[in-house]
C-alpha positions in Angstrom: 83.2 70.8 115.0 85.7 69.1 112.7 85.2 67.4 109.6 87.5 65.1 108.0 87.2 62.8 104.2 89.3 60.3 102.6 88.5 60.4 99.1 89.5 57.7 96.5 88.1 57.4 92.8 85.0 54.9 94.1 84.1 56.5 97.5 84.5 59.1 100.1 84.5 58.6 103.4 83.8 61.6 105.9 84.0 61.6 109.7 82.1 64.5 111.9 83.1 65.2 115.6 80.5 66.8 117.8 80.8 68.5 120.8 79.7 65.5 122.8 82.3 63.4 121.1 80.4 61.7 119.2 81.8 60.7 115.7 79.1 60.5 112.9 80.0 58.9 109.3 79.0 59.7 106.4 79.7 58.4 102.4 79.2 59.6 99.0 80.7 59.3 95.9 84.3 59.5 95.2 85.3 63.2 94.3 88.1 63.2 92.4 89.0 66.4 90.7 90.8 64.2 86.9 87.6 63.3 86.6 85.1 65.8 88.3 84.5 69.1 87.7 83.7 71.6 90.4 80.2 71.9 89.4 80.0 67.8 89.3 81.4 67.6 92.7 78.9 70.5 94.1 75.8 68.2 92.6 77.3 65.1 93.9 77.5 66.9 97.5 74.1 68.1 97.2 72.6 65.1 96.0 74.4 62.7 98.6 75.9 64.4 101.5 72.4 65.9 102.5 72.9 65.3 106.3 76.1 66.3 106.4 75.3 69.8 105.1 73.1 70.6 107.8 76.3 70.7 110.0 77.7 73.2 107.7 77.0 76.4 110.3 79.0 74.4 112.9 81.8 72.7 111.3 84.8 75.5 111.6 87.4 72.8 110.2 87.6 70.5 106.8 90.5 68.5 106.1 90.1 66.8 103.1 92.4 64.1 101.3 91.9 62.8 98.0 93.1 61.3 95.0 93.5 63.5 92.3 94.7 66.3 94.6 98.0 66.5 94.4 98.5 69.5 92.3 97.3 73.2 92.9 95.0 73.1 90.3 93.0 70.1 91.3 93.1 71.3 94.6 91.5 74.5 93.9 88.4 72.6 92.4 87.7 70.7 95.2 88.3 73.8 97.7 85.7 75.9 95.5 83.1 72.6 95.4 83.7 72.3 99.3 83.2 75.9 99.8 80.2 76.1 98.2 78.5 74.3 101.0 80.9 75.1 103.4 81.1 78.9 103.4 81.9 79.0 107.3 85.1 76.7 107.4 88.7 76.4 107.4 88.9 73.9 104.2 92.4 72.3 103.8 93.0 69.9 100.5 95.4 67.4 100.2 96.6 64.1 97.9 95.1 61.3 99.5 98.8 59.4 99.8 99.7 62.8 102.8 96.1 61.7 104.1 97.6 57.1 104.0 100.9 58.9 105.2 99.3 60.2 108.2 97.1 57.2 109.2 99.7 54.4 108.8 103.0 56.3 109.4 102.3 58.7 112.2 105.5 60.8 112.6 107.3 58.2 111.5 109.2 57.6 108.2 108.1 54.9 105.7 107.0 53.7 102.4 102.7 54.3 102.1 101.3 52.6 99.1 97.8 52.7 97.7 95.6 49.8 96.9 92.5 50.3 96.1 91.1 51.6 92.8 94.1 52.7 92.0 97.5 52.4 93.3 100.7 55.0 94.2 103.3 54.9 96.4 105.1 57.5 98.3 107.7 57.8 100.6 106.8 59.8 104.2 109.9 61.4 106.2 108.1 61.9 109.4 106.3 65.4 108.1 105.7 65.4 104.5 105.6 62.9 101.9 107.9 62.5 98.4 106.0 61.0 95.4 107.6 59.4 92.8 106.9 58.7 89.2 104.5 56.8 90.1 100.1 57.5 89.9 99.3 57.6 86.4 96.0 56.6 86.7 94.4 53.2 84.7 95.4 53.9 81.5 99.0 53.9 82.0 99.8 52.5 85.2 98.0 51.5 88.5 99.9 48.5 89.6 98.2 45.6 91.3 95.3 47.8 91.4 91.3 47.3 91.0 91.4 48.9 87.9 94.4 46.6 86.6 92.8 43.3 87.9 89.9 44.0 86.5 91.1 45.2 83.3 93.2 41.8 83.5 89.9 39.7 83.9 87.7 41.4 81.3 90.7 41.1 78.7 91.3 37.5 79.4 87.7 36.6 79.2 87.2 38.7 75.5 90.0 36.8 74.4 89.3 33.6 75.5 92.3 33.0 78.0 90.3 32.3 80.4 89.9 28.5 82.0 86.3 27.6 80.5 84.6 27.1 84.2 85.6 30.4 84.9 84.5 31.9 81.4 81.1 30.4 82.1 80.9 32.2 85.9 82.3 35.3 84.5 79.6 35.6 81.4 77.0 34.5 84.1 77.7 36.9 86.3 78.0 39.8 84.2 76.7 38.8 80.3 79.5 41.1 78.6 80.3 41.3 74.9 83.0 43.2 73.1 80.6 46.7 72.4 79.2 46.2 76.3 82.7 46.9 77.4 83.9 49.4 74.4 81.0 51.7 75.5 81.7 51.7 79.3 85.6 51.7 78.8 86.0 54.5 76.3 82.2 56.4 75.9 81.4 57.1 79.6 83.0 58.8 82.7 84.3 56.9 85.6 85.9 53.6 83.7 88.1 53.0 85.9 85.5 52.1 88.7 83.7 50.3 86.1 86.6 48.2 85.5 87.7 48.0 89.3 84.5 46.8 90.0 85.5 42.9 88.3 87.7 42.8 91.1 84.4 41.1 93.2 84.6 38.2 91.0 88.2 37.8 91.9 87.6 37.3 95.2 85.1 34.8 94.4 87.2 32.9 92.6 90.1 33.2 94.8 90.9 29.6 95.7 91.7 29.1 91.7 94.8 28.7 89.6 93.6 31.5 87.7 93.1 34.2 90.2 96.5 33.0 92.1 98.7 33.5 89.4 96.6 36.5 88.7 97.0 38.2 92.0 100.3 37.3 92.1 101.5 38.8 88.9 99.7 42.1 89.5 101.4 42.8 93.0 104.2 41.6 91.5 104.2 44.4 88.8 103.6 46.4 91.9 106.6 46.1 94.0 108.6 45.7 91.0 107.2 48.9 89.5 106.6 50.9 92.1 107.8 49.7 95.6 111.4 49.0 94.3 112.0 52.4 92.6 113.3 53.7 96.0 116.5 52.0 96.8 116.4 51.6 100.1 113.0 49.8 100.4 113.8 47.6 102.5 115.0 49.9 105.5 111.7 51.4 106.1 108.2 49.8 107.0 106.0 49.3 104.1 102.5 50.4 105.0 99.3 49.2 102.4 95.5 51.2 102.6 92.5 50.1 100.3 90.4 47.3 99.5 92.7 45.2 97.2 95.6 44.9 100.3 92.8 44.3 102.8 91.0 41.7 100.9 93.9 40.1 99.6 96.1 40.6 103.0 97.4 36.9 102.2 98.9 37.1 98.8 100.4 40.5 99.4 102.3 39.3 102.3 103.5 36.5 100.4 104.8 38.1 97.8 106.0 41.3 100.2 108.3 38.6 102.2 109.8 37.1 98.8 111.0 40.3 97.8 112.5 41.3 101.3 109.7 44.1 102.3 108.8 44.6 105.9 105.1 45.5 106.0 103.4 47.6 108.6 100.0 48.7 108.4 97.4 46.9 105.5 94.2 48.9 106.1 91.1 48.9 104.2 90.2 52.6 104.7 92.2 55.3 106.5 89.8 57.6 108.1 89.1 56.6 111.2 93.3 56.6 111.8 93.8 59.7 109.6 91.1 61.5 112.0 93.2 60.3 115.4 95.7 61.8 113.4 94.2 65.3 113.1 92.8 65.7 116.6 96.0 64.7 118.4 97.7 67.2 116.4 94.9 69.6 117.4 95.2 68.7 121.1 
């Protein structure tokens, strides 16, 4: 039995192949080792993956692709946590960027962009990814991601820069004040997920001029900072993975068209395509 996981900062999707070719799906919170310790990851799995852990003795291989898993020390945190609960399995841990490349590019060259809670980009040469100097996280980066848009919405609201009718709707939805925001962002864990949660509101006001201007600004910043940092970006398909890319596909396509970016796949969750790639490689 093979278990494949795709983990972002907000959630982790798991797919398990059973002997009769049935596939079971599970979901837990995101397991980003930049924000969580080995002990915290184990606790999340013990509390949220009880049904999955029941198969531990029968799972032979685990392929985990996650945000924050780009360095050996972060690999080790996740590997050690998973091995405590699945001690009979071969465990492979790689970055979410590699997982996204497998799910979108397959064996072809291309650019793979993540636009979900956070944002990132890499070039895939058909075998390996070549990450740039991106993926700086929600404090320094995350251009065009959920955290970027959430931060923009919150600051516009607190600075009274929103149109009055939208500001009123925002207050009615969240009842925010400066102190509440500061406590969540600076004094609690998962501030990135907290900020990204406001993107639901952006979807609700999507047709307004304010929302369209904000979407264009954030997506343009992603293109200028990330995609155009690859001088030959126009030669390859540019694939997108994540909830922001998927929900705001029309806006993303419009901005990409303006800048000569050839869009490939746009998928919300890479997990099913990722499992198909892993199984084809195993065959």
